[in-house]
Backbone bond lengths (Angstrom), bond angles and torsions (degrees), N, CA, C in turn:
res aa  C-N    CA-C-N  psi(-1)  N-CA   C-N-CA  omega(-1)  CA-C   N-CA-C  phi
1 A - - - 1.475 - - 1.501 118.45 -
2 F 1.350 114.48 -16.94 1.521 115.61 -178.67 1.590 106.11 -99.50
3 A 1.332 117.55 -3.87 1.489 117.89 178.44 1.560 108.59 -68.83
4 S 1.352 115.52 152.83 1.424 118.47 170.82 1.517 111.45 -89.04
5 L 1.284 124.56 -20.47 1.417 127.80 176.94 1.490 106.62 -163.80
6 V 1.383 110.23 151.59 1.539 118.81 174.95 1.461 106.66 -126.88
7 M 1.307 118.31 130.03 1.545 124.11 178.44 1.420 103.14 -128.71
8 G 1.421 113.70 136.38 1.422 116.20 176.57 1.496 111.77 175.86
9 E 1.307 118.03 -164.49 1.473 122.44 -175.60 1.568 110.87 -123.84
10 S 1.354 116.01 9.45 1.498 120.12 175.35 1.469 114.60 -95.08
11 F 1.303 114.50 112.57 1.506 119.42 -176.34 1.485 110.19 -57.37
12 T 1.281 120.53 -48.98 1.397 125.73 179.36 1.506 120.32 -57.99
13 M 1.351 110.67 -44.69 1.435 116.99 -175.79 1.573 109.07 -73.01
14 L 1.289 115.66 -38.23 1.533 122.21 178.47 1.601 105.23 -67.97
15 S 1.256 123.39 -37.03 1.425 121.94 -175.58 1.543 105.67 -71.38
16 E 1.334 115.86 -44.14 1.498 119.89 179.61 1.502 109.56 -60.64
17 A 1.320 122.26 -39.94 1.443 123.80 175.62 1.464 112.05 -57.89
18 A 1.428 117.27 -44.60 1.384 121.58 -179.20 1.551 109.85 -64.01
19 I 1.261 115.57 -39.19 1.540 116.40 -177.72 1.512 109.62 -68.61
20 L 1.342 117.62 -24.61 1.477 121.81 179.75 1.615 104.10 -86.54
21 G 1.200 121.25 -1.19 1.491 121.56 179.70 1.510 113.30 86.94
22 T 1.220 124.68 26.21 1.381 132.68 177.95 1.496 113.92 -108.09
23 P 1.345 120.87 120.82 1.431 118.98 -177.67 1.513 107.92 -55.68
24 A 1.351 113.19 148.05 1.457 118.39 174.76 1.486 112.73 -139.30
25 I 1.419 111.89 137.60 1.449 120.28 176.04 1.522 107.49 -119.01
26 L 1.387 111.00 126.35 1.417 122.60 178.58 1.611 110.99 -101.19
27 I 1.376 112.72 124.28 1.534 116.12 171.80 1.467 106.29 -114.97
28 H 1.337 111.87 105.23 1.567 118.34 -176.30 1.599 100.55 -160.59
29 N 1.355 111.19 153.69 1.432 118.07 176.62 1.498 117.58 -80.34
30 T 1.441 114.25 -14.43 1.475 124.12 172.52 1.462 111.55 -119.33
31 T 1.186 118.73 176.91 1.460 121.64 175.20 1.632 107.03 -152.64
32 C 1.313 119.52 -177.00 1.360 119.45 -176.12 1.604 104.25 -137.65
33 Y 1.263 113.24 170.37 1.480 123.03 -170.91 1.602 108.84 -63.08
34 Y 1.336 115.80 -45.87 1.438 115.64 -170.01 1.583 108.82 -75.61
35 L 1.375 122.22 -26.25 1.375 119.80 175.48 1.572 110.51 -76.44
36 Q 1.358 115.64 -32.60 1.482 119.96 177.55 1.504 110.87 -63.91
37 E 1.395 116.27 -38.10 1.458 125.56 174.06 1.590 111.43 -65.16
38 Q 1.266 115.54 -45.85 1.415 117.58 177.70 1.530 112.51 -64.94
39 E 1.431 119.02 -29.57 1.310 121.16 178.65 1.613 114.52 -81.18
40 N 1.362 110.02 -55.46 1.444 115.91 -177.57 1.483 119.20 -69.49
41 K 1.360 116.65 -33.13 1.494 120.99 -169.21 1.518 102.78 -98.91
42 F 1.340 123.29 -39.76 1.418 122.62 -170.10 1.504 119.31 -114.12
43 G 1.381 116.87 -14.61 1.443 123.44 -178.87 1.478 113.34 70.34
44 L 1.264 119.07 27.75 1.508 121.02 179.90 1.544 115.28 -89.30
45 T 1.227 113.70 -22.65 1.541 119.84 -179.10 1.509 111.31 -135.52
46 F 1.302 114.60 160.08 1.447 120.85 175.96 1.494 108.04 -132.55
47 N 1.308 117.51 136.30 1.489 122.79 -174.76 1.560 109.21 -113.75
48 F 1.364 111.32 131.74 1.449 114.87 175.40 1.514 107.92 -135.07
49 T 1.303 115.55 157.00 1.493 119.64 178.68 1.521 106.68 -83.80
50 E 1.370 112.41 175.91 1.408 116.55 179.54 1.527 117.15 -85.49
51 S 1.248 116.13 1.88 1.416 119.93 177.64 1.534 116.61 -61.55
52 E 1.269 117.16 151.20 1.518 115.83 -172.24 1.459 109.28 -58.87
53 S 1.345 124.32 -44.53 1.396 125.68 -179.40 1.591 111.55 -60.73
54 D 1.312 114.45 -42.55 1.453 112.75 176.77 1.462 113.44 -72.06
55 Q 1.219 123.75 -25.60 1.460 126.86 176.03 1.593 107.71 -64.94
56 L 1.316 111.74 -40.80 1.542 111.47 -178.15 1.576 106.47 -76.82
57 K 1.302 119.37 -28.62 1.569 117.54 171.42 1.424 110.99 -64.60
58 A 1.297 118.53 -34.90 1.549 122.04 -177.09 1.463 108.98 -68.30
59 I 1.370 115.58 -40.35 1.488 122.27 176.78 1.525 111.92 -62.27
60 E 1.325 113.03 -45.60 1.543 119.75 176.02 1.508 109.33 -61.50
61 K 1.298 120.37 -43.26 1.503 120.15 178.66 1.515 106.65 -63.60
62 G 1.285 120.80 -42.64 1.424 119.39 -175.99 1.586 112.21 -63.83
63 V 1.257 115.45 -40.66 1.411 122.58 175.49 1.553 112.67 -60.89
64 E 1.394 110.00 -44.08 1.493 118.15 177.24 1.574 109.93 -59.99
65 I 1.264 113.53 -48.15 1.625 117.13 176.65 1.428 114.24 -60.05
66 L 1.312 116.20 -46.71 1.440 121.07 177.26 1.453 116.28 -60.15
67 S 1.286 119.03 -28.34 1.538 125.38 177.90 1.516 113.78 -79.08
68 L 1.318 119.70 -5.28 1.315 124.27 -179.33 1.541 106.73 -74.70
69 P 1.408 119.68 134.02 1.413 116.80 -175.25 1.600 116.17 -79.38
70 D 1.321 114.68 -17.82 1.396 124.20 -176.89 1.575 112.48 -119.56
71 I 1.203 123.01 34.10 1.467 125.78 -178.36 1.460 113.26 -40.71
72 K 1.388 115.39 -61.30 1.392 118.47 -175.99 1.499 118.91 -55.36
73 Q 1.428 117.61 -39.59 1.350 124.62 -177.44 1.611 105.35 -65.66
74 V 1.278 115.54 -47.96 1.402 122.00 -171.64 1.566 109.18 -67.03
75 W 1.244 117.87 -43.32 1.520 119.33 176.58 1.496 111.65 -75.38
76 H 1.299 122.45 -28.04 1.443 124.14 172.41 1.538 109.22 -62.02
77 K 1.305 116.74 -45.68 1.509 119.67 178.85 1.508 110.84 -65.38
78 R 1.323 120.87 -39.27 1.367 124.01 179.52 1.531 110.16 -68.67
79 K 1.315 118.40 -35.77 1.523 124.57 -178.59 1.582 103.67 -66.96
80 N 1.242 116.05 -47.70 1.440 120.66 -178.55 1.504 114.85 -62.48
81 E 1.308 116.64 -34.80 1.526 120.80 173.94 1.516 110.87 -64.02
82 M 1.444 114.61 -42.79 1.447 118.63 175.79 1.528 111.87 -58.60
83 L 1.378 113.22 -50.78 1.462 115.87 -172.27 1.542 112.50 -66.50
84 K 1.277 114.29 -21.79 1.538 115.11 178.38 1.588 109.10 -66.11
85 E 1.216 116.15 -18.10 1.589 119.70 -176.58 1.506 109.03 -97.27
86 K 1.299 119.83 -5.45 1.464 122.78 -173.51 1.544 108.72 -108.23
87 I 1.350 112.51 160.28 1.493 118.62 179.23 1.553 104.27 -98.13
88 D 1.384 111.22 164.33 1.476 119.13 178.32 1.458 103.23 -88.25
89 V 1.376 115.82 96.00 1.469 120.65 -174.68 1.594 113.36 -62.97
90 T 1.299 117.16 -32.61 1.436 120.69 175.97 1.526 112.52 -59.76
91 A 1.355 112.40 -54.73 1.492 118.26 177.72 1.570 109.40 -55.07
92 F 1.312 117.85 -46.81 1.401 121.89 -179.70 1.568 113.56 -54.76
93 L 1.367 113.49 -50.12 1.427 119.68 -176.41 1.529 110.21 -71.27
94 V 1.304 120.51 -32.01 1.492 118.53 177.77 1.537 108.84 -67.31
95 L 1.283 119.17 -44.20 1.450 122.64 177.97 1.557 107.33 -62.44
96 F 1.216 117.88 -47.54 1.525 121.96 -176.68 1.530 113.78 -57.83
97 V 1.405 111.88 -45.20 1.430 115.32 179.35 1.507 112.72 -71.55
98 K 1.346 113.12 -44.44 1.622 115.64 178.78 1.501 110.25 -59.86
99 N 1.182 124.15 -33.49 1.433 126.78 -171.55 1.564 115.52 -109.66
100 Y 1.400 116.63 17.53 1.329 123.94 177.49 1.581 109.40 -72.47
101 P 1.255 122.34 139.47 1.435 129.18 9.76 1.536 112.63 -95.95
102 A 1.324 120.71 2.45 1.458 124.65 175.83 1.612 111.07 -57.40
103 S 1.311 115.88 -42.34 1.343 121.93 -175.44 1.580 110.62 -62.81
104 A 1.464 114.49 -37.67 1.424 117.06 176.77 1.434 112.13 -67.31
105 A 1.348 119.13 -34.66 1.466 120.42 176.62 1.520 113.07 -68.21
106 T 1.223 115.75 -35.24 1.461 124.92 173.80 1.526 112.77 -60.04
107 M 1.392 114.66 -46.92 1.419 116.95 176.14 1.482 117.07 -69.27
108 K 1.297 115.14 -31.89 1.488 119.14 171.92 1.477 114.66 -59.46
109 V 1.292 115.66 -40.04 1.409 122.78 -176.92 1.560 113.26 -80.23
110 N 1.462 113.28 -40.24 1.440 118.81 -177.95 1.498 106.65 -136.94
111 S 1.354 122.25 89.69 1.428 122.52 179.43 1.584 111.69 -65.98
112 D 1.306 113.64 -22.64 1.465 115.31 177.82 1.703 112.84 -69.42
113 Y 1.234 115.01 -5.89 1.501 121.78 176.81 1.542 110.25 -52.66
114 Q 1.311 115.80 -35.05 1.508 123.59 -176.11 1.491 107.55 -59.85
115 Y 1.279 124.14 -26.92 1.439 129.04 -172.96 1.569 108.67 -74.23
116 N 1.374 117.27 -11.92 1.378 119.79 176.40 1.611 111.23 -70.56
117 F 1.316 116.38 -3.28 1.477 120.77 -174.20 1.518 109.16 -110.38
118 A 1.294 115.18 26.26 1.515 119.06 -176.40 1.546 108.40 -78.45
């Protein structure tokens, strides 16, 4: 959370950085849905392939991001926009486990019940 930028090839680590409000650059020949969403919908991550030209583009993007005077404020705002659309998974799971099996029956009947934890 205190880093100005995270660059690497770990999907999970880069996604976690983005969720903490830290810009993240992925260098990998594949990607995953959640990183694509964080990039395309929220501008939190940037994905580049392992090709030499893309690696150079990734470095350029990193320099560009680090030259922004208000990186933390910009990414904090983007992170908050993303989190507005997500549920509180911990609260949902606590209720689900505490009320099992009734909670499982509720979810089978009304899967939108999860959105009560936004």
